[in-house]
C-alpha positions as CSV (number, residue, x, y, z in Angstrom):
1,M,51.0,198.6,88.7
2,S,48.2,201.3,89.0
3,I,45.7,201.6,91.8
4,S,42.4,202.7,90.4
5,S,40.9,205.4,92.4
6,P,37.6,204.2,94.3
7,T,34.3,204.5,92.5
8,N,32.2,207.3,93.2
9,I,28.9,206.9,92.6
10,L,28.4,204.1,95.1
11,N,29.5,206.5,97.8
12,N,26.3,209.2,96.5
13,P,24.2,210.3,99.8
14,I,20.7,208.3,99.3
15,E,19.2,211.9,98.8
16,Y,20.9,212.1,95.4
17,L,18.9,209.3,94.1
18,H,15.7,209.7,91.8
19,G,12.7,209.8,94.2
20,V,14.0,210.2,97.6
21,T,13.6,213.5,99.2
22,T,15.2,214.9,102.1
23,F,12.1,213.9,104.2
24,K,12.5,210.2,103.0
25,G,16.4,210.1,102.9
26,D,16.3,211.1,106.8
27,L,13.9,208.3,107.4
28,L,15.9,205.4,105.8
29,K,19.1,206.7,107.4
30,K,16.8,206.6,110.9
31,E,15.2,203.6,110.4
32,L,17.4,201.4,108.1
33,G,20.8,203.0,108.2
34,I,20.7,203.5,104.6
35,F,23.2,206.7,104.2
36,T,24.6,206.0,100.3
37,F,24.0,204.1,97.0
38,K,25.6,201.2,98.4
39,D,24.1,201.3,101.4
40,L,20.7,200.8,99.6
41,L,22.3,198.2,97.1
42,E,23.0,196.0,99.8
43,H,19.6,196.0,101.6
44,Y,18.7,192.9,100.2
45,P,15.1,191.5,99.8
46,F,14.0,188.6,102.3
47,R,11.7,187.0,99.4
48,H,10.7,187.4,96.2
49,I,7.0,187.1,95.3
50,D,6.4,185.2,91.9
51,K,2.6,186.7,91.2
52,T,1.8,183.8,88.9
53,K,1.8,181.2,91.7
54,L,-1.4,182.0,94.0
55,D,-3.0,180.1,96.4
56,K,-7.2,179.2,95.9
57,I,-8.5,180.3,99.0
58,T,-10.7,176.8,99.6
59,G,-7.3,174.8,99.3
60,L,-5.7,176.7,102.3
61,S,-5.3,174.4,105.3
62,P,-3.4,174.9,108.6
63,Y,-0.6,173.4,107.1
64,N,0.1,176.2,105.1
65,E,2.4,178.7,107.1
66,Y,2.1,181.6,104.6
67,A,-0.2,182.2,102.0
68,Q,-0.4,184.3,98.5
69,V,-3.9,184.9,97.3
70,A,-5.6,187.3,94.6
71,G,-9.1,188.6,94.7
72,K,-11.5,191.4,95.2
73,I,-12.4,193.0,98.2
74,T,-15.9,192.6,99.4
75,Q,-16.3,194.4,102.6
76,L,-14.3,196.5,105.0
77,E,-15.5,197.6,108.6
78,T,-13.7,198.9,111.6
79,L,-14.5,196.8,115.0
80,G,-13.8,197.5,118.7
81,E,-12.5,200.9,120.4
82,G,-9.6,202.0,122.2
83,R,-6.8,199.0,122.4
84,G,-9.3,196.6,121.2
85,K,-9.6,198.4,117.4
86,R,-9.2,196.7,114.3
87,L,-10.1,196.4,110.8
88,T,-11.4,193.6,109.3
89,A,-11.6,192.9,105.3
90,R,-13.1,190.3,103.5
91,L,-11.4,189.3,100.4
92,K,-12.9,186.5,97.7
93,D,-11.7,184.6,94.9
94,E,-13.9,182.3,92.7
95,T,-13.5,179.4,95.3
96,G,-14.3,181.2,98.8
97,E,-13.6,184.0,101.0
98,I,-10.7,185.0,103.5
99,E,-10.5,187.2,106.3
100,L,-7.4,189.9,106.7
101,V,-7.3,192.0,109.5
102,W,-5.5,194.6,110.9
103,F,-4.8,195.8,115.1
104,R,-2.1,199.0,114.0
105,G,-2.1,201.6,111.0
106,I,-5.6,201.4,110.7
107,N,-6.3,205.0,109.3
108,W,-3.5,204.5,106.8
109,I,-4.6,200.9,105.4
110,Q,-8.5,202.2,105.5
111,K,-7.0,205.4,103.0
112,I,-5.4,202.7,100.1
113,I,-8.1,200.0,100.3
114,E,-11.4,200.1,98.4
115,V,-14.1,198.0,98.0
116,G,-15.4,196.2,94.9
117,Q,-10.7,196.5,93.6
118,E,-8.8,193.5,93.3
119,Y,-5.7,193.1,95.4
120,L,-2.6,190.6,95.9
121,V,-2.5,189.7,99.6
122,F,0.6,187.7,101.4
123,G,0.9,187.4,105.0
124,K,1.1,184.4,107.5
125,L,-1.9,182.4,107.5
126,N,-3.9,181.5,110.7
127,F,-7.3,180.0,111.7
128,F,-9.7,181.7,113.6
129,M,-12.6,179.6,114.5
130,G,-12.3,177.2,111.2
131,K,-11.9,180.1,108.9
132,P,-8.8,181.2,107.6
133,Q,-7.3,184.6,108.6
134,I,-4.2,187.1,107.8
135,A,-2.9,189.3,110.1
136,H,-1.3,192.6,109.1
137,P,-1.0,191.3,105.2
138,E,1.2,192.7,102.4
139,I,-1.6,194.0,100.0
140,E,-1.4,195.5,96.6
141,N,-3.3,196.4,93.4
142,Y,-3.5,193.1,91.4
143,T,-2.4,192.9,87.6
144,V,-0.2,189.9,86.4
145,Q,3.2,191.3,85.1
146,K,5.2,190.0,82.5
147,A,8.7,190.8,80.8
148,D,10.0,189.5,77.8
149,G,7.7,186.8,78.0
150,K,9.1,185.5,81.6
151,Y,7.1,185.8,84.7
152,Y,8.9,188.6,87.0
153,L,10.3,187.8,90.4
154,E,9.5,190.8,92.4
155,P,11.8,191.7,95.5
156,V,10.3,192.5,98.8
157,Y,12.6,194.1,101.0
158,P,12.5,194.3,105.0
159,S,11.0,197.8,106.3
160,T,9.9,199.4,109.5
161,E,6.2,200.6,110.9
162,K,7.2,204.3,110.5
163,L,8.6,203.5,107.0
164,K,5.4,202.1,106.2
165,A,3.2,205.0,107.8
166,K,5.3,207.0,105.6
167,G,4.8,205.2,102.4
168,L,8.2,203.3,102.4
169,N,7.1,200.0,102.3
170,G,9.0,196.7,100.8
171,R,7.9,197.4,97.7
172,A,8.3,201.3,97.8
173,I,11.9,200.8,98.9
174,G,11.9,197.9,95.9
175,K,11.3,200.8,93.3
176,L,14.1,202.9,94.7
177,T,16.4,200.1,94.3
178,Y,14.9,199.2,90.5
179,A,15.9,203.2,89.7
180,L,19.2,202.8,91.3
181,L,20.4,199.6,89.3
182,Q,18.8,201.6,86.1
183,I,21.6,204.4,86.6
184,L,24.8,201.7,87.4
185,T,27.0,200.3,85.3
186,E,29.4,197.4,85.2
187,K,32.3,200.1,85.8
188,D,30.5,201.3,88.4
189,L,30.3,197.7,90.3
190,S,33.4,196.1,88.7
191,E,35.1,192.6,89.3
192,N,36.6,192.4,93.1
193,L,37.6,188.9,92.6
194,P,40.6,187.1,90.7
195,E,39.6,185.4,87.6
196,S,41.0,182.2,89.1
197,I,38.5,181.8,91.7
198,I,35.6,183.1,89.4
199,S,36.3,180.3,87.2
200,Q,36.9,177.8,89.8
201,Y,33.9,178.4,91.2
202,K,31.8,179.2,88.3
203,F,30.7,182.5,89.6
204,V,28.2,184.9,88.4
205,T,30.0,188.4,88.1
206,H,30.0,191.0,90.7
207,F,27.5,193.3,88.7
208,N,25.3,190.5,87.6
209,A,25.4,189.1,91.0
210,Y,23.8,192.7,92.4
211,R,21.1,192.8,89.6
212,Q,20.2,188.8,90.2
213,I,19.8,189.0,93.6
214,H,17.5,192.1,93.7
215,Y,15.6,191.6,90.4
216,P,16.0,187.6,89.5
217,A,15.2,186.3,86.4
218,T,14.7,182.6,87.7
219,D,14.7,180.9,91.7
220,R,17.9,179.6,89.9
221,H,19.4,183.2,89.1
222,Y,19.0,184.5,92.7
223,L,20.6,181.3,94.1
224,H,23.9,181.9,92.1
225,A,23.8,185.5,92.8
226,V,23.2,184.6,96.8
227,R,26.3,182.1,96.6
228,R,28.5,184.8,94.9
229,L,27.6,187.4,97.4
230,K,28.2,185.3,100.3
231,F,31.3,184.2,99.2
232,E,32.4,187.7,98.7
233,E,31.6,188.7,102.3
234,L,33.5,185.7,103.7
235,F,36.4,185.8,101.4
236,F,37.2,189.3,102.3
237,A,36.3,188.8,106.1
238,Q,39.0,186.1,106.0
239,L,41.2,187.9,103.4
240,R,41.4,191.1,105.9
241,L,42.0,189.6,109.1
242,G,44.8,187.2,107.3
243,L,46.6,190.4,106.1
244,I,46.6,191.8,109.5
245,K,47.8,188.3,110.9
246,S,50.8,188.0,107.7
247,T,51.7,191.4,108.3
248,R,52.3,191.0,111.9
249,H,53.8,188.1,111.8
250,R,56.5,189.5,109.0
251,H,57.0,192.8,110.3
252,S,56.0,193.2,114.0
253,K,59.3,193.2,116.0
254,G,58.8,191.6,119.6
255,L,60.7,191.1,122.5
256,I,62.7,187.8,123.1
257,F,62.0,185.9,126.3
258,G,65.2,183.7,125.5
259,Q,65.4,182.1,128.9
260,V,64.2,179.9,131.4
261,G,65.0,181.2,134.7
262,H,65.2,181.0,138.5
263,F,61.2,182.2,138.9
264,F,59.8,180.0,136.4
265,N,62.1,176.7,137.6
266,T,61.6,177.5,141.6
267,F,57.6,177.9,140.9
268,F,57.5,174.5,138.4
269,N,60.0,172.7,140.7
270,Q,58.6,173.6,144.3
271,Y,55.2,175.3,144.7
272,L,53.0,174.1,141.3
273,P,50.3,172.9,143.0
274,F,49.3,170.2,140.5
275,E,50.9,168.0,137.6
276,L,50.0,170.3,134.4
277,T,47.5,168.7,131.8
278,N,49.2,167.6,128.5
279,A,46.7,170.5,127.0
280,Q,48.3,172.9,129.2
281,K,51.9,172.0,128.3
282,K,51.0,172.1,124.6
283,V,50.0,175.6,125.2
284,L,52.7,176.3,127.4
285,K,55.3,175.5,124.4
286,E,53.2,177.5,121.7
287,I,53.5,180.4,123.7
288,R,56.9,179.7,124.5
289,V,57.8,179.4,120.4
290,D,56.0,183.2,120.0
291,T,58.0,184.8,122.8
292,G,61.3,183.6,121.5
293,S,60.8,184.0,118.0
294,G,61.4,187.9,117.9
295,K,58.0,188.7,116.7
296,Q,55.1,190.3,118.8
297,M,52.7,187.4,119.8
298,N,49.1,187.9,119.6
299,R,47.4,184.5,120.8
300,L,44.0,183.8,121.8
301,L,44.1,181.0,124.5
302,Q,40.4,179.4,125.1
303,G,39.8,176.7,127.5
304,D,36.6,175.4,129.5
305,V,35.7,176.6,132.8
306,G,38.4,175.8,135.2
307,S,40.4,174.0,132.5
308,G,43.9,175.7,134.0
309,K,44.2,179.0,131.9
310,T,45.0,181.0,134.8
311,I,48.3,178.8,135.7
312,V,49.3,178.9,131.9
313,A,49.2,182.5,132.5
314,L,50.9,182.9,135.6
315,M,54.3,180.4,134.6
316,M,54.1,183.0,131.1
317,M,54.6,185.9,133.4
318,L,57.4,184.3,135.3
319,I,59.3,183.3,132.2
320,A,58.8,187.3,131.9
321,A,60.2,187.7,134.9
322,D,62.9,185.6,134.2
323,N,64.0,188.1,131.1
324,N,63.6,191.1,133.4
325,F,60.2,191.9,131.9
326,Q,57.1,193.4,133.9
327,S,53.6,191.5,133.4
328,V,50.1,193.3,133.6
329,L,46.6,191.0,133.3
330,M,43.5,192.9,132.8
331,A,40.3,191.9,133.6
332,P,36.6,193.0,132.9
333,T,35.1,193.4,136.6
334,E,36.8,194.3,140.1
335,I,35.4,191.0,141.1
336,L,37.2,188.9,138.6
337,A,40.7,191.2,139.0
338,Q,40.3,190.7,142.8
339,Q,40.2,187.0,142.3
340,H,43.0,186.3,140.0
341,F,45.1,188.4,142.7
342,N,43.7,186.3,145.3
343,T,44.9,183.1,143.1
344,I,48.3,184.4,142.3
345,T,49.2,186.0,145.3
346,A,48.8,182.6,147.1
347,L,50.5,180.8,144.5
348,L,53.3,183.3,144.9
349,K,53.2,183.7,148.8
350,N,56.8,182.0,149.3
351,M,58.7,183.2,146.4
352,P,60.4,187.1,145.9
353,V,57.7,188.4,143.5
354,C,56.3,191.5,143.9
355,V,52.5,191.5,142.7
356,K,49.9,194.3,143.1
357,M,46.3,195.1,142.0
358,L,45.0,198.3,140.8
359,T,41.3,199.2,140.0
360,G,38.8,202.1,139.7
361,S,38.6,201.4,143.7
362,S,42.1,201.9,144.0
363,K,42.8,205.2,145.8
364,G,45.2,207.3,147.7
365,K,48.2,206.1,148.9
366,H,47.9,202.5,147.9
367,R,47.2,204.0,144.4
368,K,50.3,205.8,144.8
369,E,52.5,203.1,145.6
370,V,51.3,201.0,143.1
371,L,52.2,203.4,140.2
372,K,55.8,204.1,141.6
373,L,56.8,200.7,141.9
374,C,54.9,199.9,138.7
375,E,57.4,203.0,137.0
376,E,60.5,201.9,139.0
377,G,60.3,198.3,137.9
378,T,59.8,196.8,141.1
379,L,57.0,195.8,140.5
380,T,56.6,192.6,138.5
381,I,53.3,191.6,138.0
382,L,50.4,194.1,137.8
383,I,46.6,192.8,137.9
384,G,43.5,194.9,137.7
385,T,40.6,196.4,135.5
386,H,40.8,198.9,132.7
387,A,42.5,201.1,135.5
388,V,45.7,199.4,134.4
389,I,45.6,201.2,130.8
390,E,45.1,204.7,132.3
391,E,47.6,207.2,131.3
392,K,49.2,207.4,134.7
393,V,50.2,204.0,134.5
394,V,53.7,203.6,133.5
395,F,55.9,200.4,133.0
396,K,59.9,200.5,133.3
397,N,59.8,197.3,130.9
398,L,56.3,195.9,129.9
399,G,57.0,192.4,128.3
400,F,53.7,190.6,128.8
401,A,50.2,191.2,128.7
402,I,47.0,189.1,129.3
403,I,43.7,190.3,128.6
404,D,41.0,188.1,130.4
405,E,37.5,187.5,129.1
406,Q,38.6,189.5,126.0
407,H,34.9,190.2,124.7
408,K,34.3,192.3,127.5
409,F,37.0,194.7,126.1
410,G,36.6,197.1,123.0
411,V,39.3,196.8,120.5
412,A,40.9,200.5,121.6
413,Q,40.9,199.3,125.2
414,R,42.9,196.6,124.0
415,A,44.9,198.6,121.9
416,Q,45.9,200.7,124.7
417,L,48.0,198.3,126.6
418,W,50.1,197.8,123.4
419,K,51.2,201.2,123.7
420,K,52.9,200.8,127.1
421,N,56.4,199.9,125.6
422,T,58.2,201.3,122.7
423,I,58.4,197.4,121.5
424,P,54.5,196.2,122.1
425,P,54.4,193.4,124.9
426,H,53.3,190.0,123.9
427,V,49.8,189.9,123.9
428,L,47.6,187.0,125.6
429,V,43.8,186.9,125.1
430,M,42.0,184.7,127.2
431,T,38.3,183.6,127.2
432,A,36.3,181.0,129.5
433,T,33.6,181.1,126.8
434,P,34.2,178.4,124.4
435,I,34.1,179.5,121.3
436,P,33.3,176.8,118.3
437,R,36.1,176.7,115.7
438,T,34.2,178.0,112.8
439,L,33.5,181.0,115.1
440,A,36.9,181.6,116.5
441,L,38.8,181.5,113.0
442,T,36.1,184.0,111.7
443,A,35.8,186.3,114.7
444,Y,39.6,186.0,115.9
445,G,41.1,185.2,112.7
446,D,44.0,187.7,113.3
447,L,45.3,186.1,116.5
448,D,47.0,182.9,116.8
449,Y,45.2,179.9,118.6
450,S,45.3,177.9,121.3
451,V,43.0,175.7,123.0
452,I,43.1,173.6,126.7
453,D,40.6,171.0,126.0
454,E,41.2,169.0,129.0
455,L,40.4,169.6,132.3
456,P,42.8,168.9,135.3
457,P,42.4,165.8,136.8
458,G,40.2,165.6,140.0
459,R,37.7,167.8,138.7
460,Q,34.3,166.1,139.0
461,P,31.2,166.3,136.4
462,I,28.5,168.6,137.7
463,N,25.3,166.5,137.8
464,T,22.7,168.9,136.2
465,V,19.2,168.5,136.6
466,H,16.0,170.3,135.1
467,R,13.2,171.1,137.3
468,S,9.9,173.0,137.0
469,E,8.3,175.8,139.4
470,S,6.1,172.8,141.1
471,A,9.0,170.9,142.3
472,R,10.6,173.9,144.6
473,P,10.0,172.7,147.9
474,Q,11.7,169.2,146.9
475,V,14.9,171.3,145.5
476,M,14.8,173.3,148.6
477,D,14.7,170.3,150.8
478,F,17.8,169.0,148.8
479,V,19.5,172.6,149.5
480,K,18.9,171.4,153.1
481,Q,20.7,168.1,152.9
482,E,23.8,169.7,151.4
483,I,24.0,172.6,153.6
484,T,23.7,169.9,156.4
485,K,26.4,167.8,155.1
486,G,28.7,171.6,155.6
487,R,28.3,172.6,152.0
488,Q,27.2,176.0,150.2
489,V,24.7,176.6,147.7
490,Y,24.2,179.7,145.2
491,I,21.2,181.1,144.5
492,V,20.9,182.5,141.2
493,Y,18.3,185.1,139.3
494,P,18.4,186.4,135.9
495,L,19.7,189.9,134.7
496,I,17.8,191.4,132.2
497,E,19.3,194.9,132.6
498,E,21.6,195.5,135.8
499,S,20.0,198.7,136.6
500,S,16.2,198.0,136.0
501,K,14.3,198.4,138.9
502,M,12.1,195.1,137.8
503,D,15.4,193.2,138.1
504,Y,16.0,194.5,141.5
505,E,12.5,193.9,142.7
506,N,12.8,190.4,141.6
507,L,15.6,189.7,143.0
508,L,14.6,191.2,146.6
509,K,11.3,188.8,146.0
510,G,13.4,185.6,145.7
511,Y,15.5,186.7,148.6
512,E,12.3,186.8,150.5
513,E,11.5,183.5,149.1
514,V,14.8,182.0,150.0
515,K,14.8,183.4,153.8
516,S,11.1,181.8,154.3
517,F,12.8,178.5,153.4
518,F,16.1,179.1,155.4
519,P,15.4,181.1,158.0
520,E,17.5,182.8,160.3
521,P,19.9,182.2,162.6
522,K,19.9,178.3,161.4
523,Y,21.0,179.7,158.1
524,W,22.7,182.8,156.8
525,I,22.3,184.4,153.6
526,S,24.8,186.6,151.3
527,M,23.2,188.7,148.9
528,V,25.0,190.3,146.1
529,H,23.7,192.6,142.8
530,G,24.3,195.2,140.9
531,K,22.8,198.3,142.7
532,Q,25.4,197.3,145.8
533,T,28.8,199.5,145.9
534,A,32.2,197.7,145.2
535,V,32.6,197.6,148.9
536,Q,29.1,196.0,150.3
537,K,29.8,193.2,146.8
538,E,33.1,192.4,148.0
539,T,32.0,192.0,151.9
540,N,29.1,190.0,150.9
541,M,31.2,187.8,148.5
542,Q,33.7,187.5,151.5
543,R,31.5,186.2,153.7
544,F,30.3,183.4,151.3
545,V,33.7,182.9,150.8
546,K,35.3,182.3,154.4
547,G,32.0,180.5,154.9
548,D,30.1,183.1,157.2
549,T,27.0,182.5,155.2
550,Q,25.9,179.2,153.5
551,I,24.1,180.8,150.6
552,M,24.8,183.5,148.0
553,V,21.9,184.8,146.5
554,S,22.8,186.7,143.7
555,T,22.3,188.4,139.9
556,T,24.4,187.0,137.2
557,V,27.5,189.4,138.5
558,I,28.9,186.1,139.9
559,E,28.8,184.5,136.4
560,V,33.1,185.2,136.9
561,G,35.4,185.3,139.3
562,V,34.1,183.6,142.5
563,N,36.0,180.3,143.3
564,V,34.3,178.6,146.8
565,P,35.2,175.2,146.4
566,N,33.1,174.4,149.2
567,A,30.1,175.4,147.5
568,S,28.4,172.4,145.8
569,V,25.0,173.3,144.5
570,M,24.2,175.8,142.0
571,V,20.4,176.8,141.8
572,I,19.5,179.2,138.5
573,E,16.2,180.6,138.8
574,S,14.3,180.9,135.4
575,A,17.0,179.0,133.8
576,E,14.7,179.4,130.6
577,K,15.7,183.3,130.6
578,F,19.6,182.4,130.2
579,G,21.8,181.9,127.3
580,L,23.4,178.2,127.2
581,S,26.8,180.1,127.5
582,Q,25.6,182.0,130.6
583,L,24.0,178.7,132.1
584,H,27.4,177.0,131.1
585,Q,29.7,179.6,132.9
586,L,26.9,179.9,136.0
587,R,27.4,176.2,136.7
588,G,31.4,176.1,136.3
589,R,30.9,177.9,139.5
590,V,30.4,174.5,141.5
591,G,32.6,171.4,141.0
592,R,35.6,173.4,142.2
593,G,36.4,171.3,145.3
594,A,36.4,167.5,145.5
595,E,33.1,167.3,146.6
596,K,30.0,166.3,144.1
597,S,28.5,168.8,142.8
598,F,24.8,169.6,141.2
599,C,23.5,172.4,138.8
600,I,19.7,172.5,139.1
601,L,17.9,174.4,136.4
602,L,14.3,175.4,137.7
603,T,12.1,177.2,135.3
604,G,8.7,178.6,135.1
605,P,5.5,177.2,133.9
606,K,5.8,178.8,130.0
607,T,9.1,177.3,128.7
608,S,9.5,178.1,124.9
609,N,10.8,175.2,122.4
610,D,14.4,177.0,122.0
611,A,14.3,177.2,125.9
612,R,13.9,173.7,126.2
613,E,16.1,172.8,123.6
614,R,18.8,174.7,125.7
615,L,17.9,173.1,129.1
616,K,18.2,169.5,127.2
617,I,22.0,170.3,126.2
618,M,22.7,171.5,129.5
619,V,21.5,168.3,131.4
620,A,23.2,166.0,128.4
621,T,26.8,167.6,129.1
622,N,29.4,169.2,130.8
623,D,31.7,170.0,127.4
624,G,31.7,173.8,126.9
625,F,33.1,173.2,123.5
626,K,29.7,171.0,122.0
627,I,27.5,173.6,124.4
628,A,29.3,176.2,122.3
629,E,28.4,174.7,118.9
630,K,24.7,173.9,120.0
631,D,24.8,177.8,120.9
632,L,25.9,178.6,117.6
633,E,23.2,176.3,115.8
634,I,20.5,177.9,117.9
635,R,21.1,181.5,118.2
636,G,23.2,182.2,115.2
637,P,26.8,183.7,115.3
638,G,25.4,187.4,115.6
639,E,24.0,186.6,119.1
640,I,26.8,184.7,120.7
641,E,28.3,187.0,123.4
642,G,30.8,189.3,122.7
643,T,30.8,188.8,119.3
644,K,28.2,191.3,118.5
645,Q,29.8,194.0,119.5
646,S,33.5,193.1,117.3
647,G,31.6,194.2,114.0
648,L,33.4,191.5,112.7
649,L,30.3,189.0,112.2
650,N,27.8,191.6,111.0
651,F,27.2,189.3,107.5
652,K,24.7,191.1,105.5
653,L,23.9,187.5,103.7
654,A,26.5,185.0,104.9
655,N,25.9,182.5,108.0
656,I,28.8,181.0,109.3
657,V,26.8,178.1,110.9
658,Q,24.5,177.4,107.8
659,D,27.4,178.4,105.3
660,R,30.3,176.7,106.4
661,I,30.9,175.0,103.0
662,I,31.1,178.6,101.5
663,L,33.3,179.5,104.4
664,E,35.8,177.0,104.2
665,A,36.3,177.6,100.4
666,A,36.9,181.5,101.4
667,R,39.0,180.8,103.8
668,K,41.1,178.5,101.8
669,A,40.8,181.3,98.8
670,A,42.3,184.0,101.0
671,E,45.1,181.9,102.4
672,H,46.3,180.9,99.0
673,I,46.4,184.4,98.0
674,L,48.4,185.5,100.8
675,E,50.8,182.4,100.6
676,S,51.2,183.3,96.8
677,D,51.0,187.4,97.1
678,P,51.8,188.2,100.6
679,D,52.2,191.8,99.8
680,M,49.6,192.1,97.7
681,N,51.1,193.7,95.0
682,T,50.9,191.2,92.0
683,D,48.6,192.1,88.6
684,V,46.3,188.9,89.2
685,N,45.0,190.3,92.5
686,L,44.6,193.9,91.3
687,P,40.5,193.6,91.2
688,V,40.8,192.4,95.5
689,I,43.5,195.5,95.7
690,N,41.2,198.1,94.2
691,Y,38.1,196.7,96.3
692,L,40.4,197.0,99.6
693,K,41.0,200.4,99.0
694,Q,37.6,201.4,98.2
695,Q,36.2,200.2,101.1
696,R,39.0,201.1,103.6
697,G,37.8,203.1,106.8
698,K,34.1,202.3,105.5
699,T,34.2,199.0,108.2
700,A,35.5,197.9,111.6
701,W,38.7,196.6,110.1
702,S,40.3,199.7,109.7
703,K,40.3,200.1,113.7
704,I,41.5,196.4,114.3
705,S,45.1,196.0,115.4
């Protein structure tokens, strides 16, 4: 079987295309990330104009969101000065008149529009004083176009203000794409799917899919092209992840945890503080099977806030110790690392297990001692931040690595841990941000997947309410009542940018406002924010943890890592500015003790529809998985925290929420290929193999371990 060499023409620099000067090429690179012919080919139109479908101006109404009209410009004038300057034009058809208005790019527009000429205009329709108006419309000279007796659907492409000002608007980009399609052949866009899949789903060819997505003969042709290309994106995403996973399962040698011994049994029988839930037992069993199989484990463990992931991780570290292996737990922040260290040392206080912490703040004598114990093998469990992956940290026999809040670490950082032993350690990736199954299987398809989907007994649901700014006095009165009962309270402010002056000022202003409601010395307040040193943060945190202060005023630095069972109220200021998963994480800071707990979502006077929807969901449910599903629906996959930076979900066409049916079909097709041809070396899969070879090194996939 031969593997063809990569097709060269699609790799050509964009400047090689007729009509693209060096200047235009540089602009396309900077503004749209178009470096090659392939990049231009995959810069898809966001709509097509059927020039035969025109709206009559008198027929326009507020029910029309967009309008496409054709007519003659009868008037063009500049009004206002300075920032209030605007250009207006009147366009008239046989039924009436519409106003066009521009607030930016006025000089350029004046050069391309002439009074008395006919233009085709498209844009978002508004009504000003009862009259129709389009601001910043797309506009071009009007001629009805026909091709081979069929009306022509013209693509319109995403562009930018800078490109438009240099003559590269959506239509100009379309001309470049058209020129490219004229020189491409079926050989340049050869088939990349097996014949069996093409016939099963009645797909158009790979070549035709690209032609028809840009210049479709009809709407139906366009939809067939989109369906094919979406399937390709999702299929190759699933196939690459599946290849990584199956290769690991078949070839990666793993350390064997063959026995459950003294450490595990002593802890389980004497010191386990509560009975494990069935979900925890199930996950422990899955991990036990993995670590005893002789293959390296890479498993994603997700569970809601407070579901007991840490205890599962600890029990597996004890099994590692029973088999003479060391363990490491890496957390994204010092606060969270400290929290894990405090929890684990408290649980193991009566057991002869050496546990140490290493972070960026660890200095001098302490640091040297930790490194020495680690290298000697005396250290059983090391807990820390990314400091644990530094070259100076050498383990005698690392067998188990846990990465908490995986989305805050890059792939390269994760891979550093695997180099800490000749045979890579077993890896458990944990996240407290529930991920919808669809997203998890797409973003983390290379990992095995475990879920703790029940909370330990005794955790009470948190009562969540939404209150507007006008109810602030009543909210503060309620907080006073809770403090009088001996409880503690968090008041959290949004963090748009940790270092920004505005956030800091908002927090200080909020702190002063809180002090006006809760004057010292009757009440004591801690404040934590990003501008403080690690020592200041820790001191203020500890004052709250010990109960020396009743109120913690903070930015979202306390989103994870603070466990104060006595804290029963979480007030989230400007809650409309937070995402759903962040709101849920913050709410999880309370409800950790036996007392009834409350989360109060305070919002300002203006709240968008999306924000109202988020708040409604928060009030309705405590279930993190339901919240994550809704988050995915509202915000789309590209914005879910942590997935954007992974590079795995940057699909140009597919949307894993709206295209779930295509995703499922693509996943099944990829699984079937890997089951029947795990080494990908049969002739029937030659198109797939050739395509993967062409793509090698061009995507984030080559970097995934």
